[in-house]
LUMTORSE-744919 format. One record per residue (C-alpha): residue number from 0; residue in three letters; x, y, z. Coordinates in Angstrom, 3 decimals, decimal comma, always signed. Layout:
! residues N
(pt NUM; ala; (X; Y; Z))
...
This chain:
! residues 279
(pt 0; met; (-120,633; -190,586; -119,586))
(pt 1; asn; (-122,123; -187,402; -118,175))
(pt 2; thr; (-118,638; -186,069; -117,508))
(pt 3; leu; (-117,662; -186,658; -121,125))
(pt 4; ile; (-120,736; -184,821; -122,324))
(pt 5; arg; (-119,977; -181,906; -120,080))
(pt 6; leu; (-116,417; -181,733; -121,315))
(pt 7; cys; (-117,541; -181,781; -124,925))
(pt 8; ala; (-120,094; -179,049; -124,220))
(pt 9; leu; (-117,426; -176,881; -122,587))
(pt 10; ala; (-115,075; -177,475; -125,521))
(pt 11; leu; (-117,837; -176,513; -127,938))
(pt 12; val; (-118,616; -173,339; -126,003))
(pt 13; gly; (-114,897; -172,493; -125,872))
(pt 14; leu; (-114,601; -173,119; -129,584))
(pt 15; leu; (-117,525; -170,828; -130,268))
(pt 16; phe; (-115,986; -168,068; -128,190))
(pt 17; ala; (-112,600; -168,579; -129,829))
(pt 18; ala; (-114,190; -168,345; -133,249))
(pt 19; cys; (-115,814; -164,998; -132,450))
(pt 20; gly; (-113,915; -161,783; -133,131))
(pt 21; gln; (-114,911; -158,145; -132,736))
(pt 22; val; (-113,668; -155,240; -134,823))
(pt 23; asp; (-113,841; -151,932; -132,923))
(pt 24; pro; (-114,240; -148,411; -134,403))
(pt 25; gly; (-111,010; -147,266; -136,003))
(pt 26; glu; (-110,005; -150,816; -136,894))
(pt 27; ser; (-110,200; -153,079; -139,913))
(pt 28; ala; (-109,803; -156,848; -139,990))
(pt 29; val; (-108,167; -159,143; -142,471))
(pt 30; phe; (-108,765; -162,896; -142,206))
(pt 31; val; (-105,874; -165,231; -142,911))
(pt 32; lys; (-106,964; -168,754; -143,840))
(pt 33; trp; (-104,362; -171,485; -143,859))
(pt 34; gly; (-101,694; -168,792; -144,110))
(pt 35; asn; (-103,253; -167,059; -147,107))
(pt 36; met; (-104,194; -163,397; -146,720))
(pt 37; gly; (-107,809; -162,611; -147,445))
(pt 38; gln; (-108,719; -160,309; -150,297))
(pt 39; gln; (-111,004; -158,039; -148,285))
(pt 40; cys; (-110,928; -155,719; -145,292))
(pt 41; tyr; (-113,712; -155,915; -142,764))
(pt 42; gly; (-114,894; -152,954; -140,786))
(pt 43; gln; (-116,475; -152,544; -137,377))
(pt 44; gly; (-118,582; -155,531; -136,224))
(pt 45; leu; (-118,712; -159,032; -134,712))
(pt 46; tyr; (-117,364; -161,880; -136,856))
(pt 47; phe; (-117,389; -165,675; -136,507))
(pt 48; tyr; (-114,706; -167,790; -138,114))
(pt 49; asn; (-113,070; -171,182; -137,831))
(pt 50; pro; (-110,174; -170,764; -135,390))
(pt 51; leu; (-108,616; -174,009; -136,551))
(pt 52; ser; (-108,021; -172,721; -140,076))
(pt 53; thr; (-108,393; -168,950; -139,849))
(pt 54; asn; (-106,837; -166,077; -137,947))
(pt 55; met; (-108,178; -162,531; -137,702))
(pt 56; asp; (-105,568; -159,783; -138,208))
(pt 57; leu; (-106,620; -156,409; -136,774))
(pt 58; ile; (-105,248; -153,234; -138,356))
(pt 59; asn; (-105,415; -149,700; -136,908))
(pt 60; val; (-106,906; -147,347; -139,497))
(pt 61; gln; (-107,223; -144,304; -137,235))
(pt 62; val; (-105,031; -141,229; -137,589))
(pt 63; gln; (-101,630; -142,062; -136,137))
(pt 64; ala; (-98,429; -140,106; -135,549))
(pt 65; phe; (-94,972; -141,185; -136,587))
(pt 66; glu; (-91,830; -139,327; -135,590))
(pt 67; ala; (-88,482; -139,450; -137,361))
(pt 68; lys; (-85,721; -137,800; -135,335))
(pt 69; asp; (-82,664; -135,869; -136,483))
(pt 70; leu; (-83,092; -136,235; -140,221))
(pt 71; ser; (-80,494; -134,409; -142,293))
(pt 72; ala; (-80,787; -132,712; -145,668))
(pt 73; ala; (-79,075; -130,104; -147,823))
(pt 74; thr; (-80,463; -126,769; -149,000))
(pt 75; lys; (-80,298; -125,299; -152,489))
(pt 76; asp; (-77,110; -123,439; -151,559))
(pt 77; leu; (-75,647; -126,660; -150,084))
(pt 78; gln; (-76,113; -125,818; -146,409))
(pt 79; glu; (-76,751; -128,765; -144,098))
(pt 80; val; (-79,902; -128,723; -141,971))
(pt 81; his; (-81,323; -131,116; -139,382))
(pt 82; ala; (-84,929; -131,628; -138,326))
(pt 83; thr; (-87,255; -133,928; -136,470))
(pt 84; val; (-90,282; -134,649; -138,662))
(pt 85; val; (-93,641; -135,721; -137,256))
(pt 86; val; (-96,238; -137,012; -139,720))
(pt 87; asn; (-99,904; -137,707; -139,049))
(pt 88; tyr; (-101,099; -140,493; -141,322))
(pt 89; met; (-103,768; -143,155; -141,669))
(pt 90; leu; (-103,999; -146,466; -143,495))
(pt 91; asp; (-106,566; -147,040; -146,221))
(pt 92; ala; (-109,368; -148,909; -144,478))
(pt 93; gln; (-110,537; -150,443; -147,772))
(pt 94; gln; (-107,104; -151,519; -149,029))
(pt 95; cys; (-105,352; -152,447; -145,800))
(pt 96; his; (-105,280; -156,152; -146,780))
(pt 97; lys; (-103,048; -155,220; -149,728))
(pt 98; met; (-100,745; -153,200; -147,483))
(pt 99; val; (-100,372; -156,167; -145,108))
(pt 100; thr; (-99,841; -158,563; -148,000))
(pt 101; glu; (-97,235; -156,415; -149,796))
(pt 102; ile; (-95,442; -154,781; -146,862))
(pt 103; gly; (-96,555; -156,314; -143,584))
(pt 104; his; (-96,929; -154,606; -140,235))
(pt 105; gln; (-93,430; -153,102; -140,475))
(pt 106; tyr; (-94,617; -150,418; -142,901))
(pt 107; arg; (-93,294; -147,633; -140,624))
(pt 108; glu; (-89,731; -148,859; -140,884))
(pt 109; lys; (-90,033; -149,994; -144,500))
(pt 110; val; (-92,062; -147,118; -145,965))
(pt 111; leu; (-92,655; -144,138; -143,703))
(pt 112; phe; (-89,149; -143,554; -142,374))
(pt 113; pro; (-87,278; -143,651; -145,720))
(pt 114; ala; (-90,106; -141,702; -147,365))
(pt 115; leu; (-89,746; -138,939; -144,744))
(pt 116; gln; (-86,003; -138,778; -145,321))
(pt 117; asp; (-86,468; -138,425; -149,074))
(pt 118; ala; (-89,317; -135,930; -148,706))
(pt 119; leu; (-87,260; -133,662; -146,431))
(pt 120; lys; (-84,342; -133,726; -148,869))
(pt 121; ala; (-86,654; -133,012; -151,805))
(pt 122; gly; (-88,264; -130,104; -149,931))
(pt 123; thr; (-85,091; -128,395; -148,725))
(pt 124; ala; (-83,547; -128,641; -152,208))
(pt 125; his; (-86,014; -125,946; -153,383))
(pt 126; phe; (-84,801; -123,286; -150,921))
(pt 127; asn; (-81,698; -121,417; -149,884))
(pt 128; ile; (-80,914; -121,535; -146,201))
(pt 129; glu; (-82,158; -117,985; -145,548))
(pt 130; glu; (-85,447; -118,753; -147,317))
(pt 131; ile; (-85,978; -121,783; -145,079))
(pt 132; ile; (-85,380; -119,681; -141,968))
(pt 133; arg; (-87,864; -117,024; -143,106))
(pt 134; glu; (-90,489; -119,275; -144,723))
(pt 135; arg; (-90,765; -122,494; -142,754))
(pt 136; gly; (-94,389; -122,874; -143,854))
(pt 137; arg; (-93,386; -123,178; -147,513))
(pt 138; leu; (-90,850; -125,858; -146,661))
(pt 139; arg; (-93,500; -127,752; -144,732))
(pt 140; thr; (-95,797; -127,657; -147,767))
(pt 141; glu; (-93,062; -128,943; -150,072))
(pt 142; val; (-92,160; -131,778; -147,690))
(pt 143; thr; (-95,824; -132,752; -147,351))
(pt 144; lys; (-96,325; -132,927; -151,110))
(pt 145; ala; (-93,179; -135,019; -151,552))
(pt 146; leu; (-94,238; -137,392; -148,761))
(pt 147; gln; (-97,768; -137,833; -150,111))
(pt 148; ala; (-96,396; -138,836; -153,509))
(pt 149; arg; (-94,083; -141,410; -151,924))
(pt 150; val; (-96,488; -143,162; -149,524))
(pt 151; ser; (-99,777; -143,167; -151,450))
(pt 152; pro; (-98,768; -146,235; -153,565))
(pt 153; phe; (-98,489; -148,149; -150,274))
(pt 154; tyr; (-102,076; -147,375; -149,166))
(pt 155; ile; (-100,965; -144,703; -146,663))
(pt 156; thr; (-102,739; -141,338; -146,593))
(pt 157; val; (-101,137; -138,082; -145,398))
(pt 158; lys; (-103,330; -135,000; -145,064))
(pt 159; asp; (-102,232; -131,606; -146,385))
(pt 160; glu; (-101,480; -130,377; -142,840))
(pt 161; gly; (-100,113; -133,718; -141,721))
(pt 162; val; (-96,387; -132,884; -141,544))
(pt 163; asn; (-94,700; -130,878; -138,814))
(pt 164; leu; (-91,032; -129,874; -138,645))
(pt 165; thr; (-89,704; -129,675; -135,089))
(pt 166; asn; (-86,243; -129,182; -133,580))
(pt 167; phe; (-85,123; -127,569; -136,809))
(pt 168; gly; (-81,388; -126,946; -136,680))
(pt 169; leu; (-78,610; -125,551; -138,856))
(pt 170; ser; (-75,055; -126,788; -139,264))
(pt 171; lys; (-72,347; -125,549; -136,878))
(pt 172; ala; (-70,400; -124,090; -139,794))
(pt 173; tyr; (-73,372; -121,992; -140,896))
(pt 174; met; (-74,113; -120,834; -137,348))
(pt 175; ala; (-70,454; -119,797; -136,980))
(pt 176; ala; (-70,660; -117,891; -140,271))
(pt 177; val; (-73,868; -116,166; -139,132))
(pt 178; glu; (-72,263; -115,204; -135,840))
(pt 179; ala; (-69,190; -113,830; -137,635))
(pt 180; lys; (-71,411; -111,855; -139,978))
(pt 181; gln; (-73,366; -110,384; -137,077))
(pt 182; ile; (-70,138; -109,400; -135,322))
(pt 183; ala; (-68,844; -107,754; -138,513))
(pt 184; glu; (-72,115; -105,868; -138,936))
(pt 185; gln; (-71,957; -104,667; -135,333))
(pt 186; asn; (-68,379; -103,503; -135,873))
(pt 187; val; (-69,444; -101,580; -138,981))
(pt 188; ile; (-72,312; -99,980; -137,065))
(pt 189; gln; (-69,986; -99,025; -134,208))
(pt 190; ala; (-67,384; -97,609; -136,616))
(pt 191; thr; (-70,091; -95,612; -138,396))
(pt 192; arg; (-71,335; -94,206; -135,116))
(pt 193; thr; (-67,782; -93,291; -134,084))
(pt 194; ala; (-67,133; -91,554; -137,418))
(pt 195; glu; (-70,412; -89,650; -137,102))
(pt 196; ser; (-69,465; -88,592; -133,572))
(pt 197; val; (-66,056; -87,370; -134,763))
(pt 198; arg; (-67,660; -85,461; -137,637))
(pt 199; glu; (-70,196; -83,854; -135,334))
(pt 200; lys; (-67,472; -82,872; -132,870))
(pt 201; ala; (-65,293; -81,411; -135,652))
(pt 202; lys; (-68,271; -79,573; -137,092))
(pt 203; gly; (-69,109; -78,153; -133,655))
(pt 204; glu; (-65,549; -76,959; -133,125))
(pt 205; ala; (-65,420; -75,427; -136,605))
(pt 206; asp; (-68,734; -73,668; -136,009))
(pt 207; ala; (-67,433; -72,328; -132,697))
(pt 208; val; (-64,222; -71,009; -134,328))
(pt 209; arg; (-66,225; -69,467; -137,151))
(pt 210; glu; (-68,614; -67,752; -134,756))
(pt 211; ser; (-65,678; -66,502; -132,648))
(pt 212; ala; (-64,006; -65,075; -135,770))
(pt 213; lys; (-67,250; -63,459; -136,767))
(pt 214; gly; (-67,489; -61,890; -133,289))
(pt 215; glu; (-63,920; -60,588; -133,422))
(pt 216; ala; (-64,409; -59,206; -136,920))
(pt 217; ala; (-67,592; -57,499; -135,843))
(pt 218; ala; (-65,830; -56,027; -132,802))
(pt 219; leu; (-62,947; -54,737; -134,949))
(pt 220; gly; (-65,439; -53,270; -137,377))
(pt 221; ile; (-67,215; -51,459; -134,580))
(pt 222; lys; (-63,913; -50,214; -133,160))
(pt 223; ala; (-62,720; -48,998; -136,571))
(pt 224; ala; (-65,998; -47,252; -137,225))
(pt 225; ala; (-65,826; -45,545; -133,858))
(pt 226; gln; (-62,236; -44,446; -134,475))
(pt 227; ala; (-63,133; -43,151; -137,915))
(pt 228; glu; (-66,048; -41,247; -136,464))
(pt 229; tyr; (-63,822; -39,795; -133,785))
(pt 230; asn; (-61,161; -38,792; -136,308))
(pt 231; ala; (-63,784; -37,145; -138,465))
(pt 232; lys; (-65,054; -35,119; -135,559))
(pt 233; val; (-61,537; -34,120; -134,540))
(pt 234; ser; (-60,672; -33,083; -138,093))
(pt 235; ala; (-63,822; -31,020; -138,305))
(pt 236; ser; (-62,943; -29,182; -135,078))
(pt 237; leu; (-59,345; -28,240; -136,039))
(pt 238; thr; (-59,831; -24,516; -136,993))
(pt 239; pro; (-56,814; -22,199; -137,559))
(pt 240; val; (-57,385; -20,458; -134,252))
(pt 241; leu; (-57,486; -23,797; -132,434))
(pt 242; leu; (-54,353; -24,956; -134,159))
(pt 243; gln; (-52,496; -21,706; -133,242))
(pt 244; ser; (-53,643; -22,053; -129,658))
(pt 245; glu; (-52,485; -25,636; -129,497))
(pt 246; ala; (-49,131; -24,685; -130,962))
(pt 247; ile; (-48,609; -22,006; -128,293))
(pt 248; lys; (-49,526; -24,474; -125,589))
(pt 249; ala; (-47,053; -26,946; -126,974))
(pt 250; trp; (-44,314; -24,267; -127,141))
(pt 251; ala; (-44,968; -23,241; -123,581))
(pt 252; ala; (-45,030; -26,820; -122,441))
(pt 253; gly; (-41,526; -27,181; -123,824))
(pt 254; gly; (-40,127; -24,577; -121,378))
(pt 255; ser; (-39,541; -21,773; -123,856))
(pt 256; gln; (-40,807; -18,245; -123,586))
(pt 257; val; (-43,716; -17,552; -125,722))
(pt 258; pro; (-42,742; -15,163; -128,542))
(pt 259; his; (-44,127; -11,628; -128,342))
(pt 260; ile; (-46,117; -10,650; -131,372))
(pt 261; ser; (-47,043; -7,028; -132,199))
(pt 262; gly; (-49,036; -5,938; -135,111))
(pt 263; gly; (-49,036; -2,973; -137,362))
(pt 264; gln; (-48,201; -2,601; -140,910))
(pt 265; gly; (-45,274; -4,836; -140,242))
(pt 266; leu; (-45,522; -7,975; -138,096))
(pt 267; leu; (-42,847; -7,960; -135,398))
(pt 268; ile; (-42,104; -11,132; -133,462))
(pt 269; gln; (-39,802; -10,829; -130,523))
(pt 270; val; (-38,158; -14,100; -129,841))
(pt 271; pro; (-36,226; -14,089; -126,608))
(pt 272; met; (-32,783; -15,380; -127,024))
(pt 273; pro; (-31,196; -17,502; -124,397))
(pt 274; lys; (-29,006; -15,487; -121,996))
(pt 275; gln; (-25,318; -15,824; -122,459))
(pt 276; gln; (-23,412; -16,863; -119,517))
(pt 277; glu; (-21,216; -14,235; -117,974))
(pt 278; lys; (-17,606; -14,705; -118,421))
């Protein structure tokens, strides 16, 4: 008899402990009675319930992170992009019983993942590819707004800074086009530099030829001026007496006898005749 009493007492104590549930900070509880979801969420505290008819379902209502890898989308100019999207979210602590009733605990797969895919596509559709590269912050804002609109009906809250785009990548075709464009631009720059170098070299050679011509012209001018000055001085010094003297010198230099000149009223010039050879 005593053993039976002890066993009943232990069963009662075990039942009491089994019927006691604690809800910690950052959690909410929903009680399911005979398979029917309760119509209220319970916050932090200690709760007693009938374990034979009721179960306590704990739900995390803290800020959580969900990552969707390698999502693809198209830009406004139809360029394909890829990104890993990380979203920080939290469940509505007051309406979590509705979320469990309508969706269940698979809300990440059923709601968050497809909502992130749609939000990324909706965000990238507002930008050309070059705008996305330059203004990633604007894309993040657009994706966040689109995601908030899609998940709020399911009692999921996303803060304004709750979305991050990581491992952002562009299509291989676009990267090849960018590389080709960069190569073409480098070729244009190199060709421009080469043309400028050729022009500078030609200009330098032309300047050198022009300066050389100027130097030669100046030298010829100086030489001509000197010759003219010399001729002027010579002309000024050619008096009749000097000319007669020069003529006599020239006659004598030719091997002839200088003519004898005697004056008087009549001018007599004795010109020696060459001697005749004796027969």
